[in-house]
C-alpha positions in Angstrom: -10.5 -39.6 4.5 -8.3 -41.3 2.0 -4.5 -41.3 2.2 -4.3 -39.6 -1.1 -6.6 -36.7 -0.1 -4.7 -36.4 3.2 -1.4 -36.2 1.4 -2.7 -33.6 -1.0 -3.9 -31.4 1.9 -0.5 -31.7 3.6 1.4 -30.7 0.5 -1.0 -27.9 -0.4 -0.7 -26.5 3.1 3.1 -26.6 3.0 3.1 -24.6 -0.2 0.4 -22.1 0.7 1.5 -21.0 4.1 4.8 -19.3 3.0 2.8 -17.6 0.2 0.3 -15.9 2.6 1.0 -12.3 3.5 2.1 -12.0 7.1 2.4 -8.9 9.3 5.8 -7.2 9.3 7.6 -5.2 11.9 8.7 -1.7 10.9 12.0 -0.2 11.8 10.4 1.4 14.9 9.0 -2.0 16.0 5.4 -1.4 15.2 3.4 -4.1 13.4 2.1 -3.2 9.9 -0.1 -5.4 7.7 0.5 -5.9 4.0 -2.6 -3.7 3.1 -2.7 0.0 3.8 -4.5 1.7 6.7 -8.3 2.0 6.8 -8.5 5.2 8.8 -6.1 8.2 9.1 -5.5 10.4 12.2 -5.4 14.2 11.6 -1.6 14.3 11.9 -1.2 11.8 9.0 0.9 9.4 11.0 -0.9 6.1 11.7 2.3 4.5 13.0 4.0 1.5 11.5 6.3 3.7 9.4 3.5 4.9 7.3 2.0 8.3 6.3 -1.6 8.8 5.2 -4.3 11.3 4.2 -8.1 11.2 3.6 -8.9 11.5 -0.1 -12.4 11.7 -1.3 -14.1 8.4 -0.4 -11.0 6.7 1.1 -7.6 6.7 2.7 -4.3 7.1 0.8 -1.2 5.8 2.5 2.4 5.2 1.8 4.9 3.0 3.6 8.6 2.1 3.4 9.4 -1.6 3.6 13.2 -1.9 3.9 15.6 0.6 2.4 14.4 0.8 -1.2 10.8 -0.7 -1.3 7.8 1.6 -1.1 4.1 0.8 -1.2 1.2 3.2 -2.0 -2.3 2.0 -1.0 -5.6 3.6 -1.7 -8.3 2.1 0.6 -11.6 3.0 -1.2 -14.5 3.0 1.3 -17.4 4.2 -0.8 -18.3 5.9 -4.0 -19.0 5.3 -7.7 -16.8 5.0 -10.7 -13.2 6.0 -10.4 -10.3 5.6 -12.8 -7.0 6.4 -11.0 -3.5 5.3 -10.4 -1.2 5.1 -7.4 2.3 6.6 -7.4 5.2 7.8 -5.3 7.4 10.9 -5.6 11.0 11.3 -4.6 13.2 14.3 -5.4 10.6 15.7 -7.7 10.3 12.6 -9.9 7.0 10.7 -10.0 6.7 7.0 -10.5 3.2 5.9 -11.5 1.3 2.6 -11.8 -1.1 2.2 -14.7 -4.6 3.7 -14.5 -7.2 1.2 -13.4 -10.9 1.1 -12.3 -11.0 1.7 -8.6 -14.8 1.5 -8.4 -15.0 -1.6 -6.1 -15.7 -0.8 -2.5 -14.5 -1.4 0.1 -11.2 -2.4 -1.5 -7.4 -1.8 -1.2 -5.7 -0.7 -4.4 -2.0 -1.2 -3.8 1.2 -0.7 -5.9 4.9 -1.0 -4.9 8.1 0.4 -6.3 11.8 -0.4 -5.7 13.7 2.9 -5.8 17.4 3.4 -5.5 18.8 3.9 -1.9 18.5 7.6 -1.0 17.9 9.8 2.0 15.3 11.8 0.1 11.7 11.9 1.5 9.1 9.9 -0.4 5.4 11.0 -0.9 2.6 8.6 -1.9 0.2 9.9 -4.5 -3.2 9.2 -6.1 -3.8 10.6 -9.6 -7.3 10.5 -11.1 -8.0 10.2 -14.9 -9.6 13.7 -14.5 -6.2 15.1 -13.6 -6.5 15.6 -9.9 -3.5 14.5 -7.8 -3.6 13.9 -4.1 -0.4 13.5 -2.0 0.3 11.9 1.4 2.5 13.7 3.9 6.1 12.6 3.1 7.8 9.7 4.7 10.7 11.0 6.7 14.1 11.0 4.9 16.7 8.7 6.5 
């Protein structure tokens, strides 16, 4: 291998490694991955500071990363065409991402929001273009 190629690989690796998503520890010490859960227990608490529910052909989950950063993830397992958007609700106010095609399966559709610090519970939501809205159980307030 030439010195030039070897140097390129070293530099590219040094840049790429910090950009790769790594697992994080939640406040309760459990490890969560950047993508949402792929199965949901009947109590809606998969651990890792998340809440989830089964929705149609997938799993909707919400998690809190830090004090003000919230992520909603819809893991689509199967099914046909779907136009939908992820969202979060806090204190009766909805925050929505744009509608998008969620027809690719299996696939994680994820959006994040930075909300002001508050001790109000946060609920993850999935809203279809047909008008149906599905909530997760709420994340516990403070």
